[in-house]
N, C-alpha and C positions, 0 to 999 in steps of 0.2 A: 279333252283325253278320252280316248275310246277305252271301252271297259278292259280289252285284253292288253292295252298298251301298259307297259312298265314306266316307272319314273325315269329310268335309263333311256329308254326309247324317246320318251317326251323331250329329254335334254338334246338328242341328236336331231330330232324333228324341229324343236323351236329355234336351235341355233343353225339350222340349214346346212348341217354338216353332211358330207357325201355318204352314201349308202355303200355297203359292200358291193364291189363289182364297178362302180363308178370310176372315171378317169380323172386324174388331177395333174396340173402342171406345177411344177416348182417355179416360183416366181423369180429365185436367184439364178438358177441354171437353165431353167427352160426345158428340163427333162419331164417326160411324162411317166406317171406312176398309177397303178390301179390299186384301189382299196381292197385289200385281201381280209382284213379283219378291223373290227372296231369293238371298243370295250369302255366301260366307265370304271374308273378306280376312285376310291375314297382315301382322303388324307385327313386325319385328325390333327387340329390345329388350335392350340391354347393361347388366347390372349393374354399376353404378360402383364397387361395392366388391371384387367378385372377379373383374370382366372377362369373367364367362360371358354367352354370348349366347343368348336365348330368342326362340322364334318364338311369338307370342301370337295366337291367332284371334279375329277380330272378325266378327260377324254383321251383314250389311246388309240392310235391307228397304226395299223402295219401296211405297208405299201411294198408291191413289187415293181421294179422298174421295166417299163415296156421297151423291149428292143426288138429289131427285126430278127427272125430266125431263132429266138430265145423262147422255149416255152414257158407257160405260167409256172411260178415258184422255183424257177431255176433262175440263177443270176442274183443280181443285186436286190437285196431286201433292206427296208428302213424302217424305224419305228419312230413315231412322233406322239409327244405327250403335251396336251395343252389344257388351259383352264377355260372352261366354257363363259366365264365372266370376262374375259378379255379377248382381243382381236389377233392373238398369235396365229390362229390357223388361217384366217383370211389375209393376213399379211405375208404368209408364207406359201400359201396353196390357192391356186384357181381351179374351181370346179368345172370340167369341160362338159363331160357327157356320160350319160349312163351306159351300160353295155349294148343297149340296142340303138345307140346314136343319138338319142334324143337330147337335147339341151335342156338341163334342169332350170325350173323357174326359180331364180334366186331373187332374195331380197337381203339387205343387211341384217346381219345377226342382231338380236335385241341387245346383246352384250355390247355392240359397236355403239349403241344409242345410249344406254344406261351403263354408267360405271359404278361399280360397287366398290367403295372404298374403306 
């Protein structure tokens, strides 16, 4: 981790989530969306058996649907919330390219390899 990198940025980097401006395709509908914003939210979860409290990170993405003749931030917007420890993002979205047209180098997210139960 770089000295200037926050823990939140590390979550995005380690899971190979798209950066703001990158384009993704919805696997279900085939529509194209641009990542407009991404954030990490925290949820406090209490284990009912042990009473221990855990802080669980969730990643929030806001997308703008890419359509011919429609300027950015006009038209359909969509929010997507996922836990970085599961494979919801990869099951729903395919990362296509960054704003400069370069295909990103992707490997399976660490969460797809190790399941935390």
